[in-house]
C-alpha positions in Angstrom: 7.5 -19.1 -4.0 8.4 -15.4 -3.9 10.2 -14.6 -0.6 10.8 -11.0 0.5 12.8 -10.6 3.7 12.4 -7.4 5.7 14.4 -6.1 8.7 13.3 -3.9 11.6 16.5 -2.2 12.9 15.0 -1.4 16.3 14.2 -4.9 17.4 16.4 -6.7 14.8 13.4 -8.6 13.7 13.0 -10.3 10.3 9.6 -10.3 8.6 8.8 -12.4 5.5 6.3 -11.8 2.7 5.7 -15.1 0.9 3.7 -15.1 -2.3 2.6 -17.6 -4.9 3.5 -15.9 -8.2 0.7 -17.5 -10.1 -2.3 -16.6 -7.9 -0.6 -13.7 -6.1 -1.9 -15.1 -2.8 0.4 -14.3 0.0 1.2 -14.7 3.7 3.2 -12.4 6.0 5.3 -14.0 8.7 6.1 -11.9 11.9 5.0 -8.5 10.8 6.2 -5.5 12.9 3.7 -2.8 13.7 6.2 0.1 13.1 7.0 -1.3 9.7 3.3 -1.4 8.4 3.7 1.3 5.9 6.8 -0.4 4.3 5.2 -3.8 4.2 1.8 -2.6 2.9 3.6 -0.7 0.1 5.3 -3.9 -1.1 2.0 -5.8 -0.9 0.3 -3.2 -3.1 3.2 -2.9 -5.6 3.5 -6.7 -6.1 -0.3 -6.9 -6.5 -0.4 -9.5 -3.7 -3.6 -10.7 -2.0 -2.7 -11.0 1.6 -4.6 -14.0 3.0 -3.1 -14.1 6.5 -0.4 -13.0 8.9 1.5 -15.7 10.8 3.3 -15.0 14.0 5.9 -17.5 15.0 5.3 -16.7 18.7 4.1 -14.1 21.1 6.9 -11.6 20.8 8.5 -9.8 23.7 10.6 -7.2 21.8 8.1 -5.7 19.4 4.4 -5.4 18.8 3.0 -7.5 15.9 1.5 -5.7 12.9 -1.1 -8.5 12.5 -4.1 -6.4 13.5 -3.1 -3.4 11.4 -2.7 -5.7 8.3 -6.1 -7.2 9.0 -7.6 -3.6 9.0 -5.8 -2.8 5.8 -6.2 -6.0 3.7 -8.8 -8.1 5.5 -6.1 -10.8 6.2 -6.8 -13.4 8.9 -4.5 -13.6 11.9 -2.7 -16.9 12.7 -1.0 -17.6 16.1 -0.4 -20.7 18.2 -3.6 -21.8 19.9 -1.4 -22.6 22.9 -1.3 -18.9 23.9 -5.1 -18.5 24.1 -4.6 -15.0 22.7 -7.5 -12.7 21.7 -8.4 -11.8 18.1 -6.9 -14.9 16.6 -8.7 -16.0 13.5 -6.6 -19.1 12.8 -5.4 -20.9 15.9 -2.4 -22.8 14.8 -1.2 -26.2 16.0 1.4 -28.8 15.0 0.7 -30.5 11.7 -1.6 -27.9 10.3 -1.0 -26.7 6.7 -1.5 -23.1 5.6 -2.2 -22.9 1.9 -1.8 -19.8 -0.3 -2.2 -20.4 -4.0 0.0 -23.3 -5.2 2.2 -22.9 -2.1 1.8 -24.1 1.5 3.5 -23.9 4.9 3.5 -26.8 7.3 3.2 -25.7 10.9 5.7 -27.4 13.3 5.5 -26.8 17.0 9.0 -25.8 18.3 8.5 -24.7 21.9 11.3 -23.8 24.2 12.0 -20.1 23.5 8.3 -19.7 24.6 5.7 -22.4 25.2 3.9 -21.5 22.0 6.7 -21.1 19.4 6.0 -22.4 15.9 8.2 -22.9 12.8 6.8 -22.9 9.2 8.2 -25.3 6.7 7.6 -24.9 2.9 5.8 -27.7 1.2 9.0 -28.7 -0.8 11.1 -28.5 2.4 13.5 -26.1 0.7 13.1 -23.4 3.4 11.9 -23.0 7.0 10.9 -19.9 9.0 12.2 -20.6 12.5 11.1 -17.5 14.4 13.1 -17.4 17.6 13.7 -21.2 18.0 16.7 -21.7 15.7 18.8 -18.6 14.8 21.9 -18.4 12.6 24.6 -20.0 14.7 22.4 -19.4 17.8 19.1 -20.2 19.4 16.4 -18.2 21.1 16.7 -17.4 24.8 14.7 -19.6 27.2 14.5 -17.6 30.4 10.9 -16.1 30.2 7.4 -16.9 28.9 7.5 -20.5 30.0 10.7 -21.1 28.1 12.7 -24.3 28.6 16.2 -24.9 27.3 15.7 -28.7 27.5 12.4 -28.4 25.5 14.1 -26.1 22.9 16.9 -28.6 22.4 14.5 -31.4 21.6 12.3 -29.1 19.4 15.2 -28.2 17.3 16.6 -31.7 17.0 13.3 -33.4 16.2 11.5 -30.7 14.2 14.2 -28.7 12.5 17.4 -30.7 12.3 15.3 -33.5 10.8 14.8 -31.4 7.7 17.1 -31.7 4.6 20.6 -30.3 5.0 20.1 -27.8 2.2 16.9 -26.5 3.6 17.3 -22.7 4.0 16.9 -21.4 7.5 15.2 -18.0 7.7 15.4 -16.8 11.3 13.2 -14.4 13.2 16.1 -12.3 14.4 19.8 -11.6 13.9 21.9 -9.1 15.6 25.0 -9.3 13.3 23.4 -8.8 9.9 23.2 -12.5 9.0 20.2 -13.1 6.8 19.9 -16.9 6.5 21.7 -20.2 6.9 20.9 -23.9 6.2 19.9 -26.8 8.3 23.2 -28.5 7.4 25.3 -25.6 8.5 23.4 -25.3 11.8 23.7 -29.0 12.5 27.5 -28.7 12.2 28.3 -25.2 13.3 25.6 -23.8 15.6 27.5 -22.4 18.6 24.9 -23.5 21.1 23.8 -26.9 20.0 25.6 -27.9 16.8 28.1 -30.7 16.3 28.3 -33.1 19.2 26.6 -30.8 21.7 24.5 -32.7 24.2 21.3 -31.5 25.9 23.4 -30.9 29.0 25.8 -28.7 27.1 22.9 -26.7 25.7 21.1 -26.3 28.9 24.3 -25.2 30.7 25.0 -22.7 28.0 21.5 -21.2 28.0 21.2 -21.0 31.8 24.3 -18.9 32.0 23.5 -16.3 29.3 22.8 -13.6 31.9 20.8 -11.5 29.5 18.6 -8.5 30.6 14.9 -8.9 29.9 13.7 -7.2 26.6 13.0 -3.5 27.2 9.5 -3.8 25.7 8.6 -7.0 27.5 5.8 -5.4 29.7 4.4 -3.5 26.7 4.8 -6.0 23.8 3.5 -9.2 25.4 0.1 -7.8 26.5 -0.3 -6.1 23.1 0.6 -9.3 21.3 -1.8 -11.3 23.4 -4.4 -9.1 21.6 -2.6 -9.6 18.2 -1.7 -5.9 18.2 -5.3 -4.6 18.4 -5.4 -1.2 20.1 -1.7 -0.8 20.1 -0.4 2.7 19.4 2.7 3.4 17.4 4.8 6.5 17.0 4.4 7.2 13.3 3.5 10.2 11.2 -0.2 10.6 10.8 -1.7 9.9 7.4 -1.8 13.1 5.3 -5.2 14.9 5.7 -4.9 16.9 2.4 -5.2 13.9 0.0 -4.8 10.1 -0.4 -1.1 10.1 -0.4 0.4 6.6 -0.7 4.0 5.8 0.5 5.7 3.6 -2.0 8.1 0.7 -1.1 10.9 3.1 -2.0 9.7 5.6 0.5 8.3 8.1 -2.0 4.9 9.9 -1.2 2.7 9.6 -4.3 -0.7 10.9 -5.3 -2.9 9.4 -8.1 -3.4 11.5 -11.3 -7.2 11.0 -11.0 -7.2 12.7 -7.6 -5.1 15.6 -8.9 -7.5 16.2 -11.8 -10.3 16.7 -9.3 -8.3 18.9 -7.0 -6.1 21.0 -9.2 -7.1 24.3 -7.7 -6.2 23.1 -4.2 -2.5 22.3 -4.6 0.7 23.9 -5.9 1.8 21.9 -9.1 5.5 22.1 -9.7 7.0 20.6 -12.9 10.7 19.7 -12.6 11.5 18.9 -16.2 13.5 21.1 -18.5 12.0 24.0 -20.4 12.2 22.0 -23.7 10.2 19.2 -22.1 7.8 21.6 -20.5 6.9 23.0 -23.9 7.3 19.7 -25.8 5.0 16.9 -27.1 3.6 15.9 -23.7 2.9 19.5 -22.8 2.3 20.5 -19.2 -0.6 21.2 -16.8 -1.8 24.8 -17.1 -1.4 25.4 -13.4 2.2 24.0 -13.3 5.1 26.1 -12.2 8.4 25.2 -14.0 11.3 24.6 -11.6 13.8 22.2 -13.2 15.1 19.6 -10.7 18.7 20.9 -10.9 17.5 24.3 -9.8 15.0 23.1 -7.1 17.3 23.5 -4.1 18.1 27.1 -4.9 14.5 28.1 -5.9 12.5 26.7 -3.0 11.4 30.2 -2.0 9.3 30.3 -5.3 7.1 27.4 -4.1 4.0 28.1 -2.1 4.6 26.2 1.1 1.2 27.2 2.4 -0.4 24.7 0.0 0.2 21.0 -0.7 2.8 20.5 -3.4 2.5 18.0 -6.2 5.7 17.3 -8.2 5.6 16.3 -11.9 8.1 15.1 -14.5 7.9 12.9 -17.5 7.7 9.5 -15.9 7.6 10.2 -12.1 11.2 9.5 -11.4 12.8 12.9 -11.3 9.8 14.3 -9.5 10.2 11.5 -6.9 13.6 12.9 -6.2 12.1 16.4 -6.0 9.5 15.2 -3.5 12.4 13.7 -1.4 14.3 16.9 -1.6 11.3 19.0 -0.4 10.5 16.6 2.4 14.1 16.8 3.7 13.8 20.6 3.5 10.9 20.4 5.9 7.9 20.8 3.5 5.1 18.9 5.3 2.7 18.4 2.5 4.3 17.0 -0.6 3.6 14.2 -3.1 4.9 12.9 -6.4 2.4 12.5 -9.3 2.3 8.7 -9.9 3.3 8.0 -13.5 4.2 11.6 -14.4 3.0 13.2 -17.6 3.2 9.9 -19.5 0.7 8.4 -17.1 -1.4 11.5 -17.2 -1.7 11.4 -21.0 -2.4 7.6 -21.0 -5.4 8.3 -18.9 -6.6 10.9 -21.3 -6.7 13.6 -18.7 -6.7 17.3 -19.9 -3.7 19.4 -19.6 
């Protein structure tokens, strides 16, 4: 199973894209709305077919990206049936199995952080996605959303600590940069309920945390009870001038087929050397030659009043050029995907 772990720095949330490499079928665990562009780019680049999003619980510190993913990829939305939330396509309950290609996740109810918390165990029991139930050397708070320290203690011991010791724990959050652990480690070293800790020890610990409520509690929970539908996010609007796609590396790209149909609407800037510009691959007749190493000092030669498309041999140097122009404040800029090599492979005219 392919596992890609993503981090949202604002809420310290981990999201996980899980994909069966043979079928390319995938699921996305705990998507964050503000990170939709990043996650969608990876899904596209891996050629994944997103079957569903799975939220481990109704989050209080961020808005789920489940609805946005459904709009983009047609994925179904999975959340614990216990919440009675709107727009849930796949009401999840203990013992269910979510299949994607040759891989699968077993749903385990692990309430305590909230009444509807779930954990997802891989079919081979080599990894578990614990949401906010079990964290690395910690555990989710239990002081709101019908939380219960006693219930969480039993959930972790019966549903998670019963897994093999080498089962990798992938948590829903971490505030210290820790990315994973193992069940064996947490049984021994978890600061809240590892070792010889009793239920009384754990409850006493949790009841004296004294944490403030999450800042987004009053916004996130109602939005997540709709699976994120209708939620607004502060993000730059999609470019209106063309179908620009943000890559997983954060580079704005435009397809060569689009450029061929709109060559007279944009400023084409070639950032190769003079020799390459005049060489075997040739250049687009509209292209203005501004070698990458000269770009920062020759920006005044570029028509900022029009969208700018950057070109090089393979799309790598022009990706850097697009980044440079973006940082300089150019609002409409994109890299030509595949560069001149890709252009020639498609048989498009120079």
